[in-house]
Short mmCIF file of the C-alpha atoms (twelve columns), coordinates in Angstrom:
data_MODEL
# 
_entry.id   MODEL 
# 
loop_
_atom_site.group_PDB 
_atom_site.id 
_atom_site.type_symbol 
_atom_site.label_atom_id 
_atom_site.label_alt_id 
_atom_site.label_comp_id 
_atom_site.label_asym_id 
_atom_site.label_seq_id 
_atom_site.Cartn_x 
_atom_site.Cartn_y 
_atom_site.Cartn_z 
_atom_site.pdbx_PDB_model_num 
ATOM 1  C CA . UNK A 1  102.261 78.723  104.072 1 
ATOM 2  C CA . UNK A 2  100.985 79.011  100.528 1 
ATOM 3  C CA . UNK A 3  103.568 80.251  97.983  1 
ATOM 4  C CA . UNK A 4  101.273 82.992  96.791  1 
ATOM 5  C CA . UNK A 5  101.340 84.568  100.463 1 
ATOM 6  C CA . UNK A 6  105.006 84.183  100.514 1 
ATOM 7  C CA . UNK A 7  105.432 86.184  97.219  1 
ATOM 8  C CA . UNK A 8  102.866 88.736  98.388  1 
ATOM 9  C CA . UNK A 9  104.682 89.281  101.697 1 
ATOM 10 C CA . UNK A 10 108.086 89.452  100.107 1 
ATOM 11 C CA . UNK A 11 106.905 91.809  97.304  1 
ATOM 12 C CA . UNK A 12 105.270 94.039  99.902  1 
ATOM 13 C CA . UNK A 13 108.306 94.555  101.925 1 
ATOM 14 C CA . UNK A 14 110.508 95.081  99.026  1 
ATOM 15 C CA . UNK A 15 108.310 97.982  97.798  1 
ATOM 16 C CA . UNK A 16 107.652 99.215  101.460 1 
ATOM 17 C CA . UNK A 17 110.857 98.948  103.158 1 
ATOM 18 C CA . UNK A 18 113.405 98.736  100.100 1 
ATOM 19 C CA . UNK A 19 111.670 101.136 97.926  1 
ATOM 20 C CA . UNK A 20 111.781 98.842  94.883  1 
ATOM 21 C CA . UNK A 21 109.454 100.044 92.235  1 
ATOM 22 C CA . UNK A 22 106.473 97.817  91.776  1 
ATOM 23 C CA . UNK A 23 107.063 97.638  88.108  1 
ATOM 24 C CA . UNK A 24 110.553 96.162  88.677  1 
ATOM 25 C CA . UNK A 25 109.277 93.231  90.683  1 
ATOM 26 C CA . UNK A 26 109.176 90.203  88.639  1 
ATOM 27 C CA . UNK A 27 110.193 86.489  89.183  1 
ATOM 28 C CA . UNK A 28 113.270 86.816  86.825  1 
ATOM 29 C CA . UNK A 29 114.322 90.188  88.344  1 
ATOM 30 C CA . UNK A 30 117.918 89.999  89.602  1 
ATOM 31 C CA . UNK A 31 118.126 90.959  93.234  1 
ATOM 32 C CA . UNK A 32 121.379 92.928  92.658  1 
ATOM 33 C CA . UNK A 33 121.286 94.376  89.170  1 
ATOM 34 C CA . UNK A 34 117.467 94.782  88.653  1 
ATOM 35 C CA . UNK A 35 116.213 95.489  92.228  1 
ATOM 36 C CA . UNK A 36 119.579 97.160  93.103  1 
ATOM 37 C CA . UNK A 37 119.999 95.704  96.367  1 
ATOM 38 C CA . UNK A 38 123.437 96.003  97.997  1 
ATOM 39 C CA . UNK A 39 125.160 94.046  100.828 1 
ATOM 40 C CA . UNK A 40 123.501 96.255  103.546 1 
ATOM 41 C CA . UNK A 41 120.083 95.711  101.938 1 
ATOM 42 C CA . UNK A 42 120.693 92.000  102.092 1 
ATOM 43 C CA . UNK A 43 121.470 92.140  105.753 1 
ATOM 44 C CA . UNK A 44 118.117 94.137  106.243 1 
ATOM 45 C CA . UNK A 45 116.190 91.570  104.068 1 
ATOM 46 C CA . UNK A 46 117.437 88.720  106.295 1 
ATOM 47 C CA . UNK A 47 116.124 90.641  109.267 1 
ATOM 48 C CA . UNK A 48 112.744 91.204  107.415 1 
ATOM 49 C CA . UNK A 49 112.460 87.682  106.655 1 
ATOM 50 C CA . UNK A 50 113.127 86.501  110.054 1 
ATOM 51 C CA . UNK A 51 110.577 88.985  111.260 1 
ATOM 52 C CA . UNK A 52 107.955 88.188  108.778 1 
ATOM 53 C CA . UNK A 53 108.350 84.487  108.291 1 
ATOM 54 C CA . UNK A 54 110.197 83.295  111.500 1 
ATOM 55 C CA . UNK A 55 112.990 81.554  109.570 1 
ATOM 56 C CA . UNK A 56 116.697 82.169  110.094 1 
ATOM 57 C CA . UNK A 57 118.847 82.943  107.034 1 
ATOM 58 C CA . UNK A 58 122.704 82.766  106.709 1 
ATOM 59 C CA . UNK A 59 125.014 83.834  103.961 1 
ATOM 60 C CA . UNK A 60 125.260 80.210  102.663 1 
ATOM 61 C CA . UNK A 61 121.638 80.202  102.043 1 
ATOM 62 C CA . UNK A 62 122.042 82.907  99.310  1 
ATOM 63 C CA . UNK A 63 124.818 81.041  97.270  1 
ATOM 64 C CA . UNK A 64 122.250 79.998  94.601  1 
ATOM 65 C CA . UNK A 65 120.153 82.947  94.922  1 
ATOM 66 C CA . UNK A 66 120.267 85.342  91.981  1 
ATOM 67 C CA . UNK A 67 116.660 86.156  90.950  1 
ATOM 68 C CA . UNK A 68 113.562 86.937  92.990  1 
ATOM 69 C CA . UNK A 69 112.186 83.566  91.982  1 
ATOM 70 C CA . UNK A 70 115.420 81.916  93.611  1 
ATOM 71 C CA . UNK A 71 114.622 84.028  96.617  1 
ATOM 72 C CA . UNK A 72 110.678 83.003  96.682  1 
ATOM 73 C CA . UNK A 73 111.940 79.399  96.386  1 
ATOM 74 C CA . UNK A 74 114.484 79.746  99.198  1 
ATOM 75 C CA . UNK A 75 111.870 81.114  101.732 1 
ATOM 76 C CA . UNK A 76 109.334 78.449  100.595 1 
ATOM 77 C CA . UNK A 77 111.921 75.553  101.097 1 
ATOM 78 C CA . UNK A 78 112.900 77.206  104.511 1 
ATOM 79 C CA . UNK A 79 109.188 77.156  105.687 1 
ATOM 80 C CA . UNK A 80 108.595 73.426  104.500 1 
# 
């Protein structure tokens, strides 16, 4: 899957499902601080990723994920 499609899908459900402001979405946005995602949101995010991309994520996958770019890269890596 093309990275631009990955980014578009992730951005769409961040806005649609998590009510993140479109203006807050940027590659360097911190998932916890800027996008204000809490631990329950991360659980929902894992479910959304599984539903949209068919990949399984575990807590260990998030150890190096701080920014939205890190998250895009994680999903791209999982799909490879």
